[in-house]
N, C-alpha and C positions, 0 to 999 in steps of 0.2 A: 470699183474702188469704194471703200466706205467713206462716209462724210468726213471732211477734214483733209482729204487728199493723202498723197503718199507719205508725207511726214508723220501724220497720225497713224497710218497703217503700219509703218515699219517700226514704230516705237513700242517697246514692250513695257518698260519699267516706269515707275513713279519715283522721281528723285527727291530725296529728303532735303530739308532746308539746309542751306549752306551753313557751315560751322565757322564762326568767327574766332580766329586764334590769335592770341597775343604772343609775341615772340621775343625771347631774350636771347640774343645772338651769342652772348658770352658763355653760356652753359656753365657758369661757375657755381650754380646752385646745387642743391642736394641730389638725391637719387632719382631715378626715372619714375614718372607717374605710372599708375596702373590703369590709365584710361584705355578705352577700347582703341585698337590700332587702326580701325577703319572708320574713325569718327567723321571723316570728310567725304564719305561716299556711301551710297546705299543703292542696292537694286530695288526691285519691287518688293514690297513687304512680304516676307515669308519665302523669298526665292532661295531656298537652300537652308540647310541646318545652320545653327549658330556657329560663329567663328570660334576657333580654338582660343581660349583666353591666354593672356600673357601671365606667366607665373615665374617670378624671378627665383632662381634656385637657391636653396638653403642647405640641402643635403644631397649626397650623391645618389640617394634613392630616386631622386627626381629624374636625373639623366646621367647614367653611369659614365664615368670617364671625364666629365666636364670639369675644367679648372674652375675652382670655386672663388671667384672674386678676390683673389689674393693680391691683385695688382691695382686696386682702386687708388686713385690719386685725386685728392680734393683740390689740388691747385691747377688741374688741367683745364685750360680755357681755349676753345677753338675760335679763331678770329675771322675765318673766311666763310662763315655760314650766314645766310640771309633768309628773307621771308620765303623764297622759293624752296628752301630746304625744310620747311616746317613739318612736312609729312615724315621726315626721317630723323627728327631731332632726338626722340627717345632712343632710336636704334643707334645713332652716332654716339650719344652719351654712354650707352651701355657698352659698346664695343671699343670706344676710344678713351673714355674717362673712367668709368667704373671698372673696366678691364682694359688691358693693354693690347688686345688682339689686333686692333687696327690703328694703334697709336704709332704711326709709321715714320713720322718726320721729326727732325730735331726741333727743339724749342727755339723760337724766334728771339731776337735781342730784347724785345719788350716782354718776354715771359710767356707769350701765347704760343699756340701750336696751329699749324695748318692741317686741315683734314682733306681738302681738295675733293669735295663731294661730287663735282661734275667730271672729274678725270676718270677715264676708263681704268678699271682695276687690272693690274698685271697679274700674271700667273704666279710670279715669285711672291708678291705681296699676299695674294690669296692663300697660297700654300702656307706661308708663315702664319697667317691669321687662323686657319683651321687647326694647324698643329698647336699653336699657342692655346687655343680653346679646348681641344679634345685630346691632345697627347703632348702636353708641355714637357714631359721628361723623356719622351721617346727618342731613341737613337736609331740611325739606319742599321740595317743588317750587315752592311759591309760589302755586299756584292753588287749593289746598284751603281751603275755608271751612266753618265749622260754624255752625249757628244758635244753638248753646248753648255755644260756647267761643270766646272772643276770642283773636285772634293775640297779644295782649300777655300772655296767661296763661302761666304756666310749664308748664301741661299741654298747651298747643297743639302744641309740637314733637313730643313722643312720640305724641300722638294722630294728628297729620297723617302722620307717618312710618308708623305702624302701618296706617293706612287706605290710604295710597298704595301700600304693598307688599302689600296684600290680606290682611294678617294679621287685621285687624279691620274691621268694617263701620260705616257711619254712614247708616242709612236716612233718606232725605229730608234729608240733611246734618245730622242731629242725632246727635252722638256719645254723648250721655248719660253724661257723665263720672262722675257719682256712682252710676250704675247698677251692678248686680252682674254679674260674669262667671259664666257657666254652664260646666259641663263641656264642652259642645259648642263654645262660644266658645274655651275654653282649648285644646282639641285642635286646632281650626282654626288658631289663631295659631301654635302650636308645630310642627305638622306642616308648614305652609307655610314656616316660618322655617328648618327643617332641610333643605328642598329636595325635599319629596315632592309638590309640586303635580301633576306628571304622573300619578302613581299615584292621587291623589285625584280628578283629572278622569276617569280611566279607571273608577274605582269608581262615580262619579256617573253614568257612561254605561253601567252594567251592562246588557247586552243579549243577545239570542239571535242565533244565526247568521243567521236569516232576518230580522233587523232589528227584532224586538219589543223595546221598551225598557221598563224598570220605573220608575215614578215614585219619585223619591227626594228627600229634603230636601237643601238646599244644603250642609249640614254632614255628609251621610252619609259621603262618602269620607274626610274628615278624621277623623271619629269612628272609623271602622274602623281607620284607620292609627294613630290615637292609642292605641287598644287594643293594636295589634300592637307599638307602641313601649313599652308598659307605663306609660303616663302616668297611669293612674288607680290610686290606691292600693286594693288589695283588702283590705277589712277582715276581720279574723279571725273564725272561727266564734264565735257568741255576741254579736258586735258588728255584725252585718250591717245594723242600722238606720243605721250610720254610712256605709254605701256610698252612692255617688252615681250617678245616671243622667244621660244627656245634657242633660236639661232642668233639672237641679238647679243652684242657685247653689253656688259653691265658697267654702270658707273659705280664709283666707290660708295655713293649713297645707297644705291640699289643693293650692293653686296652687304653693306652694313645692315640694311633692313632684313635680308635673308638670314644673316648670321644671328641677328637678334632674335628672330622668330625661332630658329632652330635651337637656340640655347635657353629659351624660356618656355619650353613645352611642359605642360602638366604630365605627371608620371603615367597617366592612363593612355596617352595618345599612341605611343609606339605599340604597346600590346594590342590596342584596338585595331590599328591598321594591319598588324601582322595577322590578326584573326580574319579581317575582311578579305585580305588578299592572299590567304594561305594557298589557294589553288584557283586560278582564274580559268575555269573550264566552262565553256558555253555548251548548250545542247547541239545536237546535229543541226546544221544550217545548210539549206540549199544554196545553189550558186548565187542567186540574187542577194540573199542575206549575207553570204560571205563577202560579196562586193560592198554592201552597205557598211558592214563592220570594218572591213579593210580600209575603206575610204574615210570613215569616221575617226579611227584611232590615229591616223596620221596628223590630226589637229590637236592632239594632247598638248597642253601647255599654251595654246593660243589664248590671248587675253580675253577677259570679259569686257565687251564693248556694249554700252547701252544702245539698243537698236541695231547691233552688229549682226551681219548676215553674210560676211564676205571672207573667204579663205585664201584667195590668191595673194601673192606678194605684190602684184600690180594693184594700183588704186582702183577702188570700186567705181564703175561708171557713174557720172553725175545723175544719169537718169534713174539710178537706183539709190541715190542718196549721197554718194561720194564720201563714205565714212573715212576718217583720217588714217586708219591702218586696219590690217586684217584682224578679225576677231568676231566674237559672237555673243549675243545674249542667248537666253535659253531657247526661245522660239526661233531665233535666227539660226541656231545650230540645227534644229529640227528641219527648217527650210532647206538648209545646205545639204542635209542628208537625204531628204525625201522628196522635195518639191520638184515637179516636172518642169523641164525647160518650156519656155513660153514662146520661143521663136523670135524674140526681140532682144532686149537687154539681158534678160535672165536666161543665160545659156551657159551651163557649166559642164556639159557633156558633148564632146570631150573637153577636158581629160577625165571627168567622172565616168566610170565604166558602165553607167546605166543612165537611162533617161529620166527616171523619177516618176512620181505619181501625182494625182490631183491633190493639192493642198493649198487652196487659194487664201485661206485665212492666215493672218500674220501673227496675232498675239495669242498667248496661251489661253486666255479666256475665250476668244473667238474660236480657236481650234477645238476647245472643249465643248463649246455650245453647239457646234455643228457636227458632233459625233452622232452618226445614225443610230448607234447603240452604245450604251455605256458598259464598258468591259470591266468585270470584277478582276481584282488582282490575281486570283487563282486561275483566271482564264486568259491572262496575258500571253501573247506569243511574240517572239522576236520580231522587231520592226514596228511594234505598236507604240503609239504615243502614250505617255503616262502623265496625268494631270494631278496637281497638288493645290490644296488650300492651306497655305502656310500660316496664316494668322487667324484662321477660324471664323472668318467673316462671311463664309458662304460663297466667296468668289474665287475662282481659279486664278492663281498668280504664278504658277511655275509649270514647266513641261520639260520632259526629256524623252529619250528614245530607248525603249527596253531592248536589250540584246540577249536576255536569257539568264537563267540560274542566279537571279538576284542582282544583276549588273545592268547599268544603263549608261549611255553616252550623254553627258550632261555638261552644260555651261551655266554656272551660277555665280552670283557676286560674292559668295562666301569664300570659295577657294580662289576666286578671281579669274576663272576661265574654264577651259575644256578639260574634263577628266573622265575617267571611267569610275562611276560612282556606285557604291554598294547601296541598293535600294530594297534589299530583302529584310527578312526578320533576322535579328541577331540572336534571338532566344536567350537574351541577357548575357551572352558570352562576350560580346564586343559591340561597339557602335552605339549610337544614340537612338536608333530606330526612327529618326526624324522623317525620312522619306517614306517608310512604311506607314507610320502613324498619320501622315498628312496626305497620303494618296487618296484620291476621291474616285476616279475612274480612268479607264483607258479607252483608246480608239484605234480600231484597225485602219491602216492606210493602204497597205499592200493588198492587192486582190487575192482572195483565198480560192 
């Protein structure tokens, strides 16, 4: 164990100074600020490409179909927000004051409104919010029926529109209007609403050149793309228990954050992602690499946790650090994918279908420093570690696992967790080339 003990060994990132925020609970002031949406948290410097900026829409060219702020109300004041909601204030202002998408409750006698940020969002309210935002004039086709929602109900139109457009589902014709929305449901609806269905389909069909396909959940592609869009709020260090995974119910504040991010995308984002994921084909992979990829993609959407290295829903053993919830930082994900069981606390096989290989180093810099040979990008093979110097200071500060044809399994603080990242050349057709430009060398882990 390196000097400093387990705590030092398992920590990857350098945390930025805390941001002191002054809060005006009344939200009666003007329009949202354009401050960076992750100003309260940072991973290690350079760990992933820059976050997608917030761009408030002015024309339909930015995001086709979006309702254009026609319902702004200067007199809307929410009275039930406090300092714990500071991370979501811009989002709540955008979806509840500047637009009526989540202005869901009647005005109080004193003229204020409730937002109920900590309440779990219901499916009926979420359906109404996304229809108000992306299809405000749409009407149902007339043939949609639900076993639990009468056509005379005010909730029928948004539910039917959302289901007919594929944004939400109604298994066996039951919409479950009072049920809660999960992160996976929210990502699915918003990713499809902004026009990324072809990319989601390609991700769900992730396959090798010789036709081997990987079993994926129906929401796999939209979960990956939702992460790439930055739809999930990445809780700051010390508050990781507030992070959510795909199967978790979302609070109204979390849903507001996701809807805000989806409706303030720059015009280039959707075309870029359609280009990156137009065909998710991997090279021929042998049995062990098929197992690694199959094991890794099941964690798409798990949150970015500083020092995180645990993927089970049960709590991590205290001997390994006892992190507050499942999730990974970048080198933690590489550990989870590749590191061999050690016969004591670190035993993840079974259920992992392979035992792993020697990878005693924990941080990206240490993993890179111990590479027996520095592998050039052109010589990378699936299963290799890829190292990056994000800030140009000569020190490795990020790592992910190459799976072939320009894709890697990655967890970084920018999308806020685990995704399949494009790390190849864009040839100026799409993408920022951040990963390709900041790559320094790779390392073989699997025996050749």
